[in-house]
N, CA, C and O atoms as a Tinker XYZ file with bonds, in Angstrom:
   424  protein
     1  N     -6.706000   22.724000    1.417000    73     2
     2  CA    -6.456000   21.653000    2.358000    64     1     3
     3  C     -7.551000   21.700000    3.416000    63     2     4     5
     4  O     -7.824000   22.745000    4.006000    81     3
     5  N     -8.164000   20.560000    3.639000    73     3     6
     6  CA    -9.232000   20.459000    4.631000    64     5     7
     7  C     -8.654000   19.909000    5.933000    63     6     8     9
     8  O     -7.977000   18.881000    5.935000    81     7
     9  N     -8.924000   20.597000    7.034000    73     7    10
    10  CA    -8.400000   20.202000    8.339000    64     9    11
    11  C     -9.573000   19.919000    9.261000    63    10    12    13
    12  O    -10.446000   20.769000    9.436000    81    11
    13  N     -9.600000   18.718000    9.857000    73    11    14
    14  CA   -10.669000   18.391000   10.808000    64    13    15
    15  C    -10.051000   17.863000   12.097000    63    14    16    17
    16  O     -9.025000   17.183000   12.082000    81    15
    17  N    -10.698000   18.191000   13.213000    73    15    18
    18  CA   -10.220000   17.786000   14.532000    64    17    19
    19  C    -11.366000   17.080000   15.243000    63    18    20    21
    20  O    -12.468000   17.619000   15.334000    81    19
    21  N    -11.112000   15.883000   15.745000    73    19    22
    22  CA   -12.102000   15.129000   16.500000    64    21    23
    23  C    -11.464000   14.642000   17.786000    63    22    24    25
    24  O    -10.250000   14.455000   17.857000    81    23
    25  N    -12.297000   14.438000   18.810000    73    23    26
    26  CA   -11.762000   13.991000   20.089000    64    25    27
    27  C    -12.676000   12.950000   20.708000    63    26    28    29
    28  O    -13.894000   12.970000   20.526000    81    27
    29  N    -12.061000   12.048000   21.438000    73    27    30
    30  CA   -12.786000   11.013000   22.157000    64    29    31
    31  C    -12.613000   11.289000   23.645000    63    30    32    33
    32  O    -11.490000   11.430000   24.128000    81    31
    33  N    -13.706000   11.365000   24.356000    73    31    34
    34  CA   -13.726000   11.596000   25.797000    64    33    35
    35  C    -13.115000   12.935000   26.203000    63    34    36    37
    36  O    -12.659000   13.092000   27.335000    81    35
    37  N    -13.105000   13.883000   25.300000    73    35    38
    38  CA   -12.694000   15.245000   25.636000    64    37    39
    39  C    -13.344000   16.202000   24.652000    63    38    40    41
    40  O    -13.799000   15.790000   23.586000    81    39
    41  N    -13.387000   17.450000   25.001000    73    39    42
    42  CA   -14.051000   18.454000   24.180000    64    41    43
    43  C    -13.022000   19.207000   23.345000    63    42    44    45
    44  O    -11.980000   19.623000   23.852000    81    43
    45  N    -13.327000   19.378000   22.061000    73    43    46
    46  CA   -12.433000   20.144000   21.189000    64    45    47
    47  C    -12.806000   21.616000   21.345000    63    46    48    49
    48  O    -13.862000   22.058000   20.892000    81    47
    49  N    -11.931000   22.348000   21.985000    73    47    50
    50  CA   -12.186000   23.769000   22.200000    64    49    51
    51  C    -11.700000   24.566000   20.991000    63    50    52    53
    52  O    -11.014000   24.050000   20.109000    81    51
    53  N    -12.074000   25.817000   20.985000    73    51    54
    54  CA   -11.651000   26.707000   19.908000    64    53    55
    55  C    -10.123000   26.857000   19.910000    63    54    56    57
    56  O     -9.498000   26.955000   18.854000    81    55
    57  N     -9.539000   26.873000   21.103000    73    55    58
    58  CA    -8.083000   27.013000   21.215000    64    57    59
    59  C     -7.366000   25.806000   20.609000    63    58    60    61
    60  O     -6.366000   25.972000   19.910000    81    59
    61  N     -7.858000   24.605000   20.864000    73    59    62
    62  CA    -7.245000   23.408000   20.289000    64    61    63
    63  C     -7.384000   23.430000   18.775000    63    62    64    65
    64  O     -6.434000   23.118000   18.057000    81    63
    65  N     -8.564000   23.797000   18.288000    73    63    66
    66  CA    -8.804000   23.842000   16.850000    64    65    67
    67  C     -7.879000   24.851000   16.161000    63    66    68    69
    68  O     -7.322000   24.558000   15.103000    81    67
    69  N     -7.715000   26.023000   16.751000    73    67    70
    70  CA    -6.819000   27.043000   16.189000    64    69    71
    71  C     -5.356000   26.591000   16.250000    63    70    72    73
    72  O     -4.586000   26.841000   15.323000    81    71
    73  N     -4.982000   25.926000   17.344000    73    71    74
    74  CA    -3.619000   25.420000   17.494000    64    73    75
    75  C     -3.302000   24.411000   16.395000    63    74    76    77
    76  O     -2.237000   24.472000   15.780000    81    75
    77  N     -4.228000   23.481000   16.146000    73    75    78
    78  CA    -4.034000   22.467000   15.107000    64    77    79
    79  C     -3.954000   23.136000   13.733000    63    78    80    81
    80  O     -3.073000   22.810000   12.937000    81    79
    81  N     -4.868000   24.067000   13.452000    73    79    82
    82  CA    -4.844000   24.770000   12.160000    64    81    83
    83  C     -3.514000   25.472000   11.940000    63    82    84    85
    84  O     -2.932000   25.381000   10.859000    81    83
    85  N     -3.031000   26.172000   12.962000    73    83    86
    86  CA    -1.772000   26.909000   12.864000    64    85    87
    87  C     -0.604000   25.964000   12.592000    63    86    88    89
    88  O      0.207000   26.217000   11.701000    81    87
    89  N     -0.516000   24.872000   13.361000    73    87    90
    90  CA     0.581000   23.912000   13.203000    64    89    91
    91  C      0.548000   23.253000   11.826000    63    90    92    93
    92  O      1.583000   23.112000   11.176000    81    91
    93  N     -0.640000   22.854000   11.387000    73    91    94
    94  CA    -0.750000   22.156000   10.094000    64    93    95
    95  C     -0.388000   23.096000    8.946000    63    94    96    97
    96  O      0.349000   22.711000    8.038000    81    95
    97  N     -0.895000   24.309000    8.982000    73    95    98
    98  CA    -0.611000   25.254000    7.891000    64    97    99
    99  C      0.876000   25.578000    7.848000    63    98   100   101
   100  O      1.455000   25.672000    6.766000    81    99
   101  N      1.504000   25.750000    9.012000    73    99   102
   102  CA     2.929000   26.087000    9.042000    64   101   103
   103  C      3.817000   24.944000    8.564000    63   102   104   105
   104  O      4.774000   25.164000    7.821000    81   103
   105  N      3.499000   23.720000    8.991000    73   103   106
   106  CA     4.388000   22.606000    8.653000    64   105   107
   107  C      4.052000   21.963000    7.309000    63   106   108   109
   108  O      4.962000   21.561000    6.583000    81   107
   109  N      2.786000   21.859000    6.965000    73   107   110
   110  CA     2.410000   21.156000    5.744000    64   109   111
   111  C      2.051000   22.095000    4.600000    63   110   112   113
   112  O      1.795000   21.638000    3.485000    81   111
   113  N      2.029000   23.381000    4.855000    73   111   114
   114  CA     1.762000   24.340000    3.795000    64   113   115
   115  C      2.864000   24.376000    2.757000    63   114   116   117
   116  O      2.643000   24.802000    1.624000    81   115
   117  N      4.051000   23.932000    3.139000    73   115   118
   118  CA     5.202000   23.914000    2.235000    64   117   119
   119  C      5.015000   22.929000    1.085000    63   118   120   121
   120  O      5.605000   23.091000    0.017000    81   119
   121  N      4.187000   21.905000    1.310000    73   119   122
   122  CA     4.025000   20.854000    0.325000    64   121   123
   123  C      2.956000   21.173000   -0.711000    63   122   124   125
   124  O      2.733000   20.388000   -1.633000    81   123
   125  N      2.296000   22.314000   -0.571000    73   123   126
   126  CA     1.362000   22.812000   -1.575000    64   125   127
   127  C      0.128000   21.957000   -1.759000    63   126   128   129
   128  O     -0.470000   21.484000   -0.793000    81   127
   129  N     -0.248000   21.764000   -3.020000    73   127   130
   130  CA    -1.488000   21.066000   -3.358000    64   129   131
   131  C     -1.381000   19.560000   -3.185000    63   130   132   133
   132  O     -2.364000   18.841000   -3.362000    81   131
   133  N     -0.215000   19.090000   -2.846000    73   131   134
   134  CA    -0.008000   17.654000   -2.661000    64   133   135
   135  C     -0.845000   17.111000   -1.496000    63   134   136   137
   136  O     -1.317000   15.976000   -1.562000    81   135
   137  N     -1.035000   17.887000   -0.449000    73   135   138
   138  CA    -1.807000   17.467000    0.722000    64   137   139
   139  C     -3.272000   17.846000    0.489000    63   138   140   141
   140  O     -3.597000   19.024000    0.344000    81   139
   141  N     -4.149000   16.846000    0.454000    73   139   142
   142  CA    -5.571000   17.093000    0.233000    64   141   143
   143  C     -6.298000   17.437000    1.527000    63   142   144   145
   144  O     -7.188000   18.288000    1.534000    81   143
   145  N     -5.926000   16.785000    2.610000    73   143   146
   146  CA    -6.585000   17.034000    3.883000    64   145   147
   147  C     -5.817000   16.428000    5.038000    63   146   148   149
   148  O     -4.969000   15.555000    4.858000    81   147
   149  N     -6.134000   16.912000    6.232000    73   147   150
   150  CA    -5.500000   16.418000    7.456000    64   149   151
   151  C     -6.595000   16.198000    8.495000    63   150   152   153
   152  O     -7.406000   17.085000    8.760000    81   151
   153  N     -6.603000   14.996000    9.079000    73   151   154
   154  CA    -7.547000   14.686000   10.156000    64   153   155
   155  C     -6.753000   14.418000   11.427000    63   154   156   157
   156  O     -5.784000   13.659000   11.415000    81   155
   157  N     -7.170000   15.046000   12.526000    73   155   158
   158  CA    -6.493000   14.875000   13.814000    64   157   159
   159  C     -7.498000   14.286000   14.794000    63   158   160   161
   160  O     -8.574000   14.846000   15.002000    81   159
   161  N     -7.145000   13.155000   15.395000    73   159   162
   162  CA    -7.967000   12.497000   16.412000    64   161   163
   163  C     -7.244000   12.600000   17.746000    63   162   164   165
   164  O     -6.075000   12.230000   17.859000    81   163
   165  N     -7.947000   13.106000   18.757000    73   163   166
   166  CA    -7.366000   13.265000   20.088000    64   165   167
   167  C     -8.061000   12.332000   21.070000    63   166   168   169
   168  O     -9.252000   12.048000   20.943000    81   167
   169  N     -7.295000   11.859000   22.055000    73   167   170
   170  CA    -7.865000   10.979000   23.060000    64   169   171
   171  C     -7.102000   11.134000   24.369000    63   170   172   173
   172  O     -5.874000   11.217000   24.377000    81   171
   173  N     -7.833000   11.171000   25.463000    73   171   174
   174  CA    -7.217000   11.173000   26.787000    64   173   175
   175  C     -7.190000    9.748000   27.308000    63   174   176   177
   176  O     -8.224000    9.082000   27.368000    81   175
   177  N     -6.018000    9.286000   27.681000    73   175   178
   178  CA    -5.860000    7.955000   28.244000    64   177   179
   179  C     -5.393000    8.151000   29.675000    63   178   180   181
   180  O     -4.192000    8.257000   29.925000    81   179
   181  N     -6.309000    8.198000   30.600000    73   179   182
   182  CA    -5.936000    8.474000   31.988000    64   181   183
   183  C     -6.005000    7.189000   32.802000    63   182   184   185
   184  O     -7.083000    6.680000   33.108000    81   183
   185  N     -4.849000    6.689000   33.137000    73   183   186
   186  CA    -4.776000    5.530000   34.021000    64   185   187
   187  C     -4.426000    5.986000   35.431000    63   186   188   189
   188  O     -5.071000    5.613000   36.411000    81   187
   189  N     -3.393000    6.798000   35.498000    73   187   190
   190  CA    -2.965000    7.386000   36.765000    64   189   191
   191  C     -2.780000    8.877000   36.545000    63   190   192   193
   192  O     -2.652000    9.333000   35.409000    81   191
   193  N     -2.767000    9.621000   37.614000    73   191   194
   194  CA    -2.595000   11.065000   37.494000    64   193   195
   195  C     -1.202000   11.425000   36.975000    63   194   196   197
   196  O     -1.042000   12.417000   36.263000    81   195
   197  N     -0.203000   10.631000   37.327000    73   195   198
   198  CA     1.170000   10.937000   36.923000    64   197   199
   199  C      1.601000   10.148000   35.681000    63   198   200   201
   200  O      2.798000    9.983000   35.445000    81   199
   201  N      0.651000    9.665000   34.894000    73   199   202
   202  CA     0.964000    8.877000   33.707000    64   201   203
   203  C      1.646000    9.752000   32.657000    63   202   204   205
   204  O      1.095000   10.784000   32.276000    81   203
   205  N      2.840000    9.363000   32.178000    73   203   206
   206  CA     3.546000   10.204000   31.205000    64   205   207
   207  C      2.915000   10.195000   29.816000    63   206   208   209
   208  O      3.186000   11.086000   29.011000    81   207
   209  N      2.077000    9.202000   29.526000    73   207   210
   210  CA     1.421000    9.131000   28.220000    64   209   211
   211  C     -0.087000    9.269000   28.392000    63   210   212   213
   212  O     -0.838000    8.358000   28.044000    81   211
   213  N     -0.532000   10.397000   28.924000    73   211   214
   214  CA    -1.946000   10.582000   29.225000    64   213   215
   215  C     -2.751000   11.045000   28.018000    63   214   216   217
   216  O     -3.969000   10.866000   27.997000    81   215
   217  N     -2.117000   11.627000   27.025000    73   215   218
   218  CA    -2.825000   12.121000   25.844000    64   217   219
   219  C     -2.254000   11.460000   24.596000    63   218   220   221
   220  O     -1.058000   11.184000   24.502000    81   219
   221  N     -3.150000   11.215000   23.639000    73   219   222
   222  CA    -2.734000   10.576000   22.396000    64   221   223
   223  C     -3.293000   11.374000   21.228000    63   222   224   225
   224  O     -4.455000   11.780000   21.244000    81   223
   225  N     -2.465000   11.596000   20.221000    73   223   226
   226  CA    -2.885000   12.297000   19.006000    64   225   227
   227  C     -2.574000   11.413000   17.811000    63   226   228   229
   228  O     -1.469000   10.889000   17.673000    81   227
   229  N     -3.572000   11.259000   16.950000    73   227   230
   230  CA    -3.405000   10.482000   15.733000    64   229   231
   231  C     -3.671000   11.421000   14.565000    63   230   232   233
   232  O     -4.729000   12.045000   14.494000    81   231
   233  N     -2.718000   11.521000   13.657000    73   231   234
   234  CA    -2.825000   12.427000   12.512000    64   233   235
   235  C     -2.851000   11.597000   11.238000    63   234   236   237
   236  O     -1.973000   10.767000   11.007000    81   235
   237  N     -3.873000   11.831000   10.408000    73   235   238
   238  CA    -3.977000   11.180000    9.108000    64   237   239
   239  C     -3.840000   12.251000    8.035000    63   238   240   241
   240  O     -4.603000   13.217000    8.012000    81   239
   241  N     -2.870000   12.077000    7.150000    73   239   242
   242  CA    -2.613000   13.030000    6.070000    64   241   243
   243  C     -3.077000   12.389000    4.770000    63   242   244   245
   244  O     -2.560000   11.349000    4.363000    81   243
   245  N     -4.059000   13.018000    4.116000    73   243   246
   246  CA    -4.599000   12.501000    2.861000    64   245   247
   247  C     -3.769000   13.001000    1.696000    63   246   248   249
   248  O     -3.591000   14.204000    1.508000    81   247
   249  N     -3.264000   12.056000    0.917000    73   247   250
   250  CA    -2.486000   12.359000   -0.278000    64   249   251
   251  C     -3.143000   11.678000   -1.467000    63   250   252   253
   252  O     -3.894000   10.719000   -1.289000    81   251
   253  N     -2.875000   12.155000   -2.676000    73   251   254
   254  CA    -3.377000   11.430000   -3.836000    64   253   255
   255  C     -2.678000   10.066000   -3.928000    63   254   256   257
   256  O     -1.457000    9.993000   -4.068000    81   255
   257  N     -3.446000    9.019000   -3.852000    73   255   258
   258  CA    -2.872000    7.680000   -3.952000    64   257   259
   259  C     -2.798000    6.942000   -2.635000    63   258   260   261
   260  O     -3.236000    5.795000   -2.555000    81   259
   261  N     -2.259000    7.559000   -1.599000    73   259   262
   262  CA    -2.132000    6.877000   -0.311000    64   261   263
   263  C     -2.224000    7.883000    0.832000    63   262   264   265
   264  O     -2.231000    9.094000    0.610000    81   263
   265  N     -2.293000    7.372000    2.041000    73   263   266
   266  CA    -2.385000    8.214000    3.230000    64   265   267
   267  C     -1.203000    7.940000    4.145000    63   266   268   269
   268  O     -0.602000    6.866000    4.116000    81   267
   269  N     -0.886000    8.945000    4.960000    73   267   270
   270  CA     0.146000    8.796000    5.988000    64   269   271
   271  C     -0.557000    8.886000    7.333000    63   270   272   273
   272  O     -1.299000    9.835000    7.585000    81   271
   273  N     -0.327000    7.905000    8.196000    73   271   274
   274  CA    -0.949000    7.873000    9.519000    64   273   275
   275  C      0.154000    7.869000   10.567000    63   274   276   277
   276  O      1.071000    7.049000   10.520000    81   275
   277  N      0.051000    8.805000   11.520000    73   275   278
   278  CA     1.049000    8.938000   12.589000    64   277   279
   279  C      0.320000    9.004000   13.919000    63   278   280   281
   280  O     -0.709000    9.669000   14.040000    81   279
   281  N      0.859000    8.308000   14.921000    73   279   282
   282  CA     0.248000    8.293000   16.246000    64   281   283
   283  C      1.327000    8.598000   17.278000    63   282   284   285
   284  O      2.377000    7.956000   17.295000    81   283
   285  N      1.065000    9.580000   18.138000    73   283   286
   286  CA     2.024000    9.972000   19.180000    64   285   287
   287  C      1.316000   10.101000   20.520000    63   286   288   289
   288  O      0.129000   10.425000   20.581000    81   287
   289  N      2.059000    9.843000   21.594000    73   287   290
   290  CA     1.534000    9.975000   22.958000    64   289   291
   291  C      2.406000   10.950000   23.737000    63   290   292   293
   292  O      3.611000   11.053000   23.510000    81   291
   293  N      1.768000   11.662000   24.660000    73   291   294
   294  CA     2.500000   12.587000   25.513000    64   293   295
   295  C      1.647000   12.905000   26.730000    63   294   296   297
   296  O      0.489000   12.494000   26.812000    81   295
   297  N      2.223000   13.637000   27.672000    73   295   298
   298  CA     1.490000   14.023000   28.875000    64   297   299
   299  C      0.447000   15.091000   28.563000    63   298   300   301
   300  O     -0.644000   15.084000   29.134000    81   299
   301  N      0.777000   15.998000   27.666000    73   299   302
   302  CA    -0.082000   17.129000   27.317000    64   301   303
   303  C     -0.644000   16.931000   25.906000    63   302   304   305
   304  O      0.104000   16.540000   25.010000    81   303
   305  N     -1.947000   17.189000   25.680000    73   303   306
   306  CA    -2.498000   17.025000   24.330000    64   305   307
   307  C     -1.828000   17.931000   23.295000    63   306   308   309
   308  O     -1.643000   17.520000   22.149000    81   307
   309  N     -1.465000   19.141000   23.675000    73   307   310
   310  CA    -0.805000   20.059000   22.746000    64   309   311
   311  C      0.559000   19.505000   22.305000    63   310   312   313
   312  O      0.941000   19.615000   21.140000    81   311
   313  N      1.273000   18.917000   23.249000    73   311   314
   314  CA     2.577000   18.344000   22.947000    64   313   315
   315  C      2.422000   17.113000   22.053000    63   314   316   317
   316  O      3.233000   16.898000   21.153000    81   315
   317  N      1.394000   16.309000   22.291000    73   315   318
   318  CA     1.142000   15.139000   21.451000    64   317   319
   319  C      0.798000   15.567000   20.029000    63   318   320   321
   320  O      1.239000   14.934000   19.070000    81   319
   321  N      0.016000   16.633000   19.883000    73   319   322
   322  CA    -0.336000   17.158000   18.558000    64   321   323
   323  C      0.919000   17.627000   17.836000    63   322   324   325
   324  O      1.121000   17.306000   16.665000    81   323
   325  N      1.755000   18.381000   18.526000    73   323   326
   326  CA     2.986000   18.897000   17.922000    64   325   327
   327  C      3.890000   17.768000   17.453000    63   326   328   329
   328  O      4.412000   17.810000   16.339000    81   327
   329  N      4.080000   16.750000   18.306000    73   327   330
   330  CA     4.929000   15.614000   17.939000    64   329   331
   331  C      4.376000   14.892000   16.713000    63   330   332   333
   332  O      5.127000   14.561000   15.795000    81   331
   333  N      3.061000   14.647000   16.697000    73   331   334
   334  CA     2.444000   13.903000   15.603000    64   333   335
   335  C      2.532000   14.669000   14.286000    63   334   336   337
   336  O      2.799000   14.073000   13.242000    81   335
   337  N      2.312000   15.976000   14.323000    73   335   338
   338  CA     2.372000   16.770000   13.095000    64   337   339
   339  C      3.803000   16.847000   12.570000    63   338   340   341
   340  O      4.021000   16.779000   11.360000    81   339
   341  N      4.776000   16.987000   13.466000    73   339   342
   342  CA     6.182000   17.007000   13.030000    64   341   343
   343  C      6.577000   15.674000   12.399000    63   342   344   345
   344  O      7.245000   15.646000   11.366000    81   343
   345  N      6.169000   14.580000   13.017000    73   343   346
   346  CA     6.487000   13.264000   12.481000    64   345   347
   347  C      5.808000   13.052000   11.130000    63   346   348   349
   348  O      6.403000   12.493000   10.209000    81   347
   349  N      4.553000   13.505000   11.019000    73   347   350
   350  CA     3.835000   13.396000    9.749000    64   349   351
   351  C      4.494000   14.208000    8.652000    63   350   352   353
   352  O      4.575000   13.753000    7.511000    81   351
   353  N      4.962000   15.396000    8.975000    73   351   354
   354  CA     5.642000   16.240000    7.988000    64   353   355
   355  C      6.958000   15.599000    7.551000    63   354   356   357
   356  O      7.335000   15.689000    6.382000    81   355
   357  N      7.652000   14.958000    8.478000    73   355   358
   358  CA     8.904000   14.277000    8.152000    64   357   359
   359  C      8.637000   13.112000    7.189000    63   358   360   361
   360  O      9.375000   12.916000    6.223000    81   359
   361  N      7.576000   12.345000    7.461000    73   359   362
   362  CA     7.222000   11.235000    6.566000    64   361   363
   363  C      6.762000   11.749000    5.207000    63   362   364   365
   364  O      7.059000   11.146000    4.176000    81   363
   365  N      6.041000   12.856000    5.209000    73   363   366
   366  CA     5.573000   13.455000    3.958000    64   365   367
   367  C      6.755000   13.931000    3.117000    63   366   368   369
   368  O      6.770000   13.731000    1.903000    81   367
   369  N      7.739000   14.555000    3.748000    73   367   370
   370  CA     8.939000   15.001000    3.048000    64   369   371
   371  C      9.688000   13.807000    2.452000    63   370   372   373
   372  O     10.202000   13.877000    1.335000    81   371
   373  N      9.740000   12.721000    3.207000    73   371   374
   374  CA    10.403000   11.514000    2.739000    64   373   375
   375  C      9.699000   10.952000    1.495000    63   374   376   377
   376  O     10.356000   10.541000    0.539000    81   375
   377  N      8.364000   10.936000    1.516000    73   375   378
   378  CA     7.580000   10.478000    0.365000    64   377   379
   379  C      7.839000   11.357000   -0.850000    63   378   380   381
   380  O      8.005000   10.861000   -1.964000    81   379
   381  N      7.870000   12.669000   -0.625000    73   379   382
   382  CA     8.083000   13.612000   -1.717000    64   381   383
   383  C      9.464000   13.420000   -2.340000    63   382   384   385
   384  O      9.601000   13.413000   -3.564000    81   383
   385  N     10.477000   13.267000   -1.503000    73   383   386
   386  CA    11.836000   13.070000   -2.002000    64   385   387
   387  C     11.968000   11.743000   -2.741000    63   386   388   389
   388  O     12.709000   11.644000   -3.719000    81   387
   389  N     11.252000   10.726000   -2.275000    73   387   390
   390  CA    11.291000    9.436000   -2.953000    64   389   391
   391  C     10.701000    9.568000   -4.359000    63   390   392   393
   392  O     11.230000    8.996000   -5.312000    81   391
   393  N      9.607000   10.323000   -4.486000    73   391   394
   394  CA     9.003000   10.555000   -5.792000    64   393   395
   395  C      9.900000   11.360000   -6.706000    63   394   396   397
   396  O     10.002000   11.053000   -7.894000    81   395
   397  N     10.555000   12.388000   -6.178000    73   395   398
   398  CA    11.476000   13.200000   -6.972000    64   397   399
   399  C     12.673000   12.379000   -7.444000    63   398   400   401
   400  O     13.158000   12.569000   -8.560000    81   399
   401  N     13.145000   11.474000   -6.603000    73   399   402
   402  CA    14.291000   10.643000   -6.955000    64   401   403
   403  C     13.932000    9.705000   -8.109000    63   402   404   405
   404  O     14.748000    9.475000   -9.002000    81   403
   405  N     12.711000    9.166000   -8.089000    73   403   406
   406  CA    12.264000    8.284000   -9.167000    64   405   407
   407  C     12.176000    9.042000  -10.478000    63   406   408   409
   408  O     12.540000    8.513000  -11.528000    81   407
   409  N     11.692000   10.282000  -10.426000    73   407   410
   410  CA    11.567000   11.090000  -11.646000    64   409   411
   411  C     12.938000   11.404000  -12.230000    63   410   412   413
   412  O     13.112000   11.373000  -13.448000    81   411
   413  N     13.918000   11.706000  -11.371000    73   411   414
   414  CA    15.248000   12.051000  -11.826000    64   413   415
   415  C     15.961000   10.850000  -12.460000    63   414   416   417
   416  O     16.716000   10.998000  -13.421000    81   415
   417  N     15.710000    9.664000  -11.907000    73   415   418
   418  CA    16.376000    8.479000  -12.415000    64   417   419
   419  C     15.853000    8.040000  -13.773000    63   418   420   421
   420  O     16.573000    7.381000  -14.523000    81   419
   421  N     14.619000    8.389000  -14.103000    73   419   422
   422  CA    14.048000    7.981000  -15.399000    64   421   423
   423  C     14.471000    8.890000  -16.455000    63   422   424
   424  O     14.092000    8.710000  -17.613000    81   423
């Protein structure tokens, strides 16, 4: 599984990169070879200092056939990453179960 992290108007530090790698491997490692790659895009949206949605994380999960795209906002970039990866894993599980259900019905 290939994991890439990109950011707009902010610097991707080693800590952010390790955090993303850890979260992705823990949550999406369960799905095995089904996940080809994960791309994470980070962005700071600062309008006001007390803005509750100051950070945005967009996660793209590459699958054979189609992709899953999830976008989450939060005050902290780490929290936005966590929310987006959890939501992506939930959608991925749903896709997997839908495929298993089709196989069982045939």
